[in-house]
N, C-alpha and C positions, 0 to 999 in steps of 0.2 A: 202090427200094435199102435195104439194113439198115444201120443204122446198126452201124460197124464195132466198136464197143464191144461192142453188145449182138450181135452175131456171134460173139465171143472167147468171153462168157460162155457163151453157150448152147451154144456147142461143148464148153466144160469142163462142162457140166449133163450135155450127151450121153453125155461118155464116162463118167461117175459113175453115167447109169441103165446104160447098158450093162454095167455090170460086177454089176447085179442089186443096189445097194445102195439102202437105202430113203431117197428125197429130197426127204420131207414133199410141199409142194405146187406141185413143179418143175413137172410136167406140165399144171396147169390156171396161167397167167397169170390173174395177180388185178392190176389197173388201180392205182395209186397213189394214194392220198388228195389231192384238191389238188395247188398248184404245191409243190414242196421249195423253190425261190425263197421261197417268202411264210412260211416255218415257220424262220425263220433266226432265232433271240434274240438280244436287245440284247449287244454285245459287253460279255465279263468283262474287265478289264483288275485284272490285281492288283499287276500290278509296271509301271513307266515302259518297263521295255526289253519287253514283247511284252504283247501282247493274246490274247483265245482269243473262238470261237465256235462254236455250236453249230449243229445240223440235223438233223432228223427226218427223213430218208432213207427210200425205201422201193423195192425191188426189184419191180418190177412178175413180174419172169421168176419169182420162188417166191413171192413175196405176203409178205415177209419184210421187216421194219421193222430199220432198220440207221442207229441211232442214233450219231452222230460230235459231235466235239468237236477243231477246228483250233485250234493253235497256233500262233500268228504272231508273226515280228520286229516289233518297233513302228514300226522303222524302215527301209529298206532302201534300196541305190542305185539310181538311177533304170534301167529297163531291165533290174537283175540278175535272176537266177535263182537260187533257195537250194534245199538241197539240203533232202531231206524224209524222216522217219521215220515209218512206217506202225505204230501198236503194238495189240498185242492182250492183252488183261486176263484173269486170268486168271478160275477157277471162283467165281462170285458176285460177279463185278464188275461195274466200269460205266464209259463212257465219259471220266467225272470222276476214274477210278483215277490213281494214277502221275503227279498233276500236277508232283510235282515233277520228275519227267524231261522233261516237254514242256513246263513252262515254262521249264525251264534249258536243254532245245535251242533254243525261242525265242528266251531272253534274248541265245544268242549264234548267231543268225543261220539256224538251222535250222528249217523249217516242222514240225509233230506231227502228225500226225492218229490221233485213239484211238477208235478203232469198239468200237461195244457191241455184242454178240453174246447177242440177245435169248431164246435156249432153254438160255442157261448163264449169265446176270449176277445180277443182284444180285435179280431175282426170286424166286431160289432160296431165298430166307431168309425170305421172305413166305408164312406159312401155317402148320398143323399143325407143329407141331415135332415130332411125332412120325412124321410121312411127310418131315422133311427127309434120312433117308438116301436114302429112292426119290428123290426129286428131284434129289439129287448124283447119282445113278447114271443116272438117265433123261439128264441132263446131260452126261455120258460117253460117251455113247453113238455109234457109227460115225456115226449120222446126223447128230446134232449137228458132230463132228469135222470133218465134212466142210461143212457149212453153214458154219461160221466162215470157214473157209478163203473161201470164195467169198463171205462178207460181206468179208473183206478187198479179195477181186479187184475187187467191185463197188463199193466205196468208193473205192479208186484209180481207175476210172474216173473214176467222176460228179465225183471230184477235180478229173481230167486234162482233163475236159472241162467243167469249168466256168470262174467271171470268174477262177479262181486261178490257171488252166492258164500263164497269162505271165508269171507270179513262179514258179514250180517248176522246178525242170530237172530234166526225167524221165530224165537220166541219172545222176543221182546219189538213188536212192532206197533206203531201208533198212529190213529189215520188220523187226517185235521185237516182244516180248512176255514174259510172268513167267508160269508154272510152265504151264496150259492153254493159255495166250496164245504159250508158248513152243513147243509141241508146234503149234499151228496157226504158228506162223511157220516150223518146221522144214518143213511141208508146204508151205510159198509158197515155199520156198527150195528145195526139188528131193527133199527125202523119200520115199521110192518103199514104198507099204505092196503086200503082194499079196493077191488073195483070187479063190480059186477060179482058181489058175492065170493070173489076169490083174493087171495090175499097176494100181494108182489113182497118176494123173498127175495132180497139183496145183499144180506147179511155175508160177510167176511170172516170167517174164525179167526183167521189170523190175526187178527187186530185186538191185542189187550189194554187198550184204551183209546179215548177220543180228547182231542181240543177239539172246542167248539166256539169260534170268533166271530160274533154278531148274526147267533143262530137265527134266520127269519122262523116265523110257524111253516106249516104246510097249507098253504091256501088252497082255499075251498074243504078243508075239514075242520069239524067242528069238534071235535074231541081230539087234543092233543095227547091225552094220557092213553088214549087208546092205541096210539101210532107208536108213541115213546118209550111205553112201558117194558117193551122187548130190549130196549138199551140198557144192559146189565152191568156192561165193563164200566171203569170207572172214564169218570167225565169233568172236563175243566170247562167252565163255563166263562167266557169274557164279553164285558159289552161296555157302553155308557150310558148315562143320563139323555143324551143327545145324542146316540145311535139311533137316527130313523132312515128307514129306504124309502124315498120318494118317485119311485117308478112307477106311472102312470098305468090304474091296476093291482098294483102291488105296495099300496103302504104300509110301512111296519114298524112300529116304534118300539122301542127300548123296554117297553113291560110283553113285549111278544118276545125277547131274549129271557127275560125271568119268567117267563110262562113255561117255554123250552124246559129250562131247568129245575122247576116244580115238577112238570109232567115225565122227566124220565125215570127209568125204574130201578135204574142204580142207586144203592145207596150209599156210592162213595162217591158225590159229586161233589165238584168245589166252584164256587160263583166269586167274580170279582166285577163288581160294576164301579167304572171310573167317572169322576166327574165332570160334566158340560163333555167335552170332547166332538165326535161325528161317527159316522159310518164309516167314513174312508180313512180315519186316525192310524186302521190296522195295518192299511194298504202301507206301500214304501213310497206313496205321497209326503211332503214336508208340508208341514204349516197348515194343512187341514184340523178343523178343532183348535187351533190358535199356535202359534209356532214354539213356544215353550212349551204347552201342556203335550203338545203332538211328540216332540222329543221323549216326554217325562212317560208318556204311554208306552212309546216303544218299549222303552229301556224296560218300565217296569214289565211289559208281557214278555219280553224273553226272558226276563227273569222268572216269570211264575212259570211257564210251559216248561224252562228246564226242568225247577224244582218239581214239577208235577211228573214228567217224565220219570227221572229221577227216581222219585218217590213211588212212581207206580213199579216201578224195575227194581223194588226193595231197600231202596234208599232210604233216610229218616224223615219222618214228617216234620220236622224242624224248620227246615228251611223253609216250605209254606207260611208256617206261621209267624216267621220271623219277617216273610214278605209282606203281612199285611201291616205292620210294625213300621217299618221302614217306607212304608208307600203311603198311609193315613193319611198325609195333606192331600191328595189326589184321587182317593179310593172313596166312594160313597155308602159301598154296601162291601162284607165280605165274609161268604160263607164258607166254612173249611168240612171235609168231608168226616172231622174227626169232632165236629161242632153237631153233627145233626143224631 
């Protein structure tokens, strides 16, 4: 009998292939090299409240490497199961990015799995600078967009079949991402794109909510509501008034982030728009968008995402409402789920 996790992922691959989309090596299973359990790096402890471990996982169905970094609380109650955030990085990022969020979640009792997408990761920045634009365009193609969602699916399958399964609450999982990673999270949360009269369905029902930071539009699509109305889980949208993407051929302003918020089908959606900033202010880079504002936005984003996850899984709405008051000086607009 086939492994049920592999069977579910095989079904996703088959659906994508039937729509006629290019899926790389999906049709040729490639054996993973060595034991994944043997390639865990030494635990990196940056603070006493959490630890992090990295794995060089490989999806044999696609012959694709899926490196991950897992942030975990340093301590937990015996037998307790903790919520999980699965995070997708932006174009040119890596599993080690957005550490200010992963470490904060773990320090507050929430595991955070950061997945690296090898077709659109930091390797883009390596090579001839004159061909950089071409590499960026290749990373933004539909083939890679699909593979990124399947990376998340595989990584979650693998984590929930690992020794960590007994510590993770499989009913309390949030998908999250920044920029390209927000698009990835949207597809995993239920966004549907139509191709040649057929619908691309990549939703993973294990996600109970989504955190969408600097979500770009689905380029080339004229009706965002048609794509996003199927996202019905609670969503948190974070952007800034100067959150602008300036990749040639993929320009996108902050108004696009708000349009995604408006088009989402969920009635339980929250929007936070910071004043000023930049698109990269939400990465680990320090100083972008202003040295002082950068630190303030990161602190505010940590607090808001934590309050959102806590509320989604049964906590009170108060912390989110108080958040808007605390950070009022740097917030241009705030819409809470309860205010709609």
